[in-house]
C-alpha positions, -999 to +999 in steps of 0.1 A: +416-307+118+384-322+103+364-316+134+374-279+135+365-275+098+330-291+104+324-267+134+334-237+113+311-248+084+283-254+108+288-219+124+290-203+090+258-219+078+240-211+110+250-175+108+240-173+071+206-188+080+201-162+108+212-134+086+189-146+058+159-148+082+166-113+094+169-100+059+136-116+049+120-101+080+131-066+071+122-070+035+087-082+045+083-053+069+094-028+041+070-044+017+041-041+042+049-004+048+051+004+011+018-015+004+001+004+032+014+037+018+002+030-017-032+017-004-037+050+016-028+071-015-053+052-036-080+055-009-074+093-008-076+094-046-109+075-047-124+097-020-114+128-039-128+114-071-161+105-054-164+140-040-158+156-074-183+133-091-209+140-064-204+177-068-208+174-106-239+153-102-253+179-078-246+207-103-263+187-130-294+183-108-294+220-100-291+229-137-319+205-147-342+220-120-336+257-131-355+256-165-385+239-148-386+267-122-382+294-148-411+280-169-436+283-141 
């Protein structure tokens, strides 16, 4: 009876180790996908912000040039 119990314990712990490794793999994969998604959203936000700032700077340059042209 002792041998069968040891085999069952060994089987249980081997299965638990495999299930744990599989769980960690799926969690790691999910973490990577979430990180990539958030990173892409932030990149899009920065691009949008850069475009808006560039257009505002361009408008400021145009407005600063107008009085000089009108004065001549």
